[in-house]
N, C-alpha and C positions, 0 to 999 in steps of 0.2 A: 691136423693132417696125419697121414699114415706114419711118418717118421716120429711124431710126438707120441703116438700110441705105442710104438715099439720102444721108445725111450722109457715110457711109464712101465712097460712090461719088464724091462731090464732093471728098473729101480728095485724091484722086489726079488731079484735073482738070488740074493744072498740067503733068503729065508723062505723060498718057495720052490716048488717042483718044476721040472721041465714041462710038465703038463700045463701048468698055469701059464708059463711063458708061451707055449704053443697056442693057448686060448687067446692071449693078448695079440699074438701075431695074426691070428685069424681075424680079430677085430680090425687090425690095421689094414689087412687085405681088403676089407670092405670099402676102403677109400681108394683102392687102386682101380684102374691105372691113374698115376699122378705124373703130370708133365713137369720135369725138373729143369728142362732147357729145350729150346727149339730142336725137335727131332730126337729127344731122349725122354723116355717115359719109364717110371718104375711100374712094373706090372705085377710084382708079387714079392712078398717077404716070406722067408722060411728060416729054419735053423738046422744045423747038423751038430755033431758032437763038439765041434770047435769054433763054429762061426755063426754069426747072424748073416743070412744070405739075402741079398737084394738082386732080383732079376730085372734087368733093364731091356727095353726094346729100342733098338737104334734104327733111325731112318737112314738107310744107306745112300739115299740121294744127297744127304748132307754130310755123312761121315763115312770114311773108307775103313772098313774092318781090318784090312791089312795094315793100314797106318796105325790103328789102335793097337794091334798086336805088336808091331815093331817098336812102338814107343811105350811099352808096358811100364818101364821104370818111371818115366816121366808122368804117365797117367797115375801110377800109384801115388806119387808125391802130390799131384794135383788133387786127386780124390781124397787122400788123407787130409789135406789142408781144408778142402771143402767140408768134409764130414765131421772133422774133429776140431774145428776152430770156432771161435765165437762162443757166445754164452751157451746155446743149446748143444753145440759140438763138444764143448768141454764137459757138459753134463753127460753126454753120450759116452765120451771117452772114459769117464769115471765109472759109469755103469758097465761098460764092456770089461774094464779091469776087474770089477767086483765079480762079474760072471765068468771071468777068464775066457772070454770069447773075442775073436777077431771079427773081421768083416770080409765076406766074399762077395765081390761084385761080378755078376755074370751079365755081360753085354751081348745080346743076341741080335744079329741082323734081321730086320723085319722081313726081307725077301729071301736072303740066302740061308737064313737060319744058322749061320756061322756064329760060334760063341767065342768071345774073348773073356778070360777070367782074370780078375785082379784080386789078389789077396792082401788084405791089410792085417798085420799081426795084432795080437792082443796089445793094446796101448800100454806104454810104460808109464 
């Protein structure tokens, strides 16, 4: 899946250029959109200077964007637990540390286009 391709890209961060990482992210994007839960889809991966960026589309019939915004700290903890736990999550955590990158999750309402951003720092 798309997340696995991004994890592979991060595996080579220590000895490859940002251009190679970008190429791997482009490959992962070919698998998008990916439904991760009912009403939540990953639509695109990208990167900036400090983060792996995952853009999500949120079905606002199922999720209230204001609630997501007001519960940012709780969401940060939950998303960190989901993304950085388990066997593949631990591997991703190590790869992020190697690349000195955090994760930026951009959740965009499908209808309103409102964006809620959650930043997960570089794992320790």
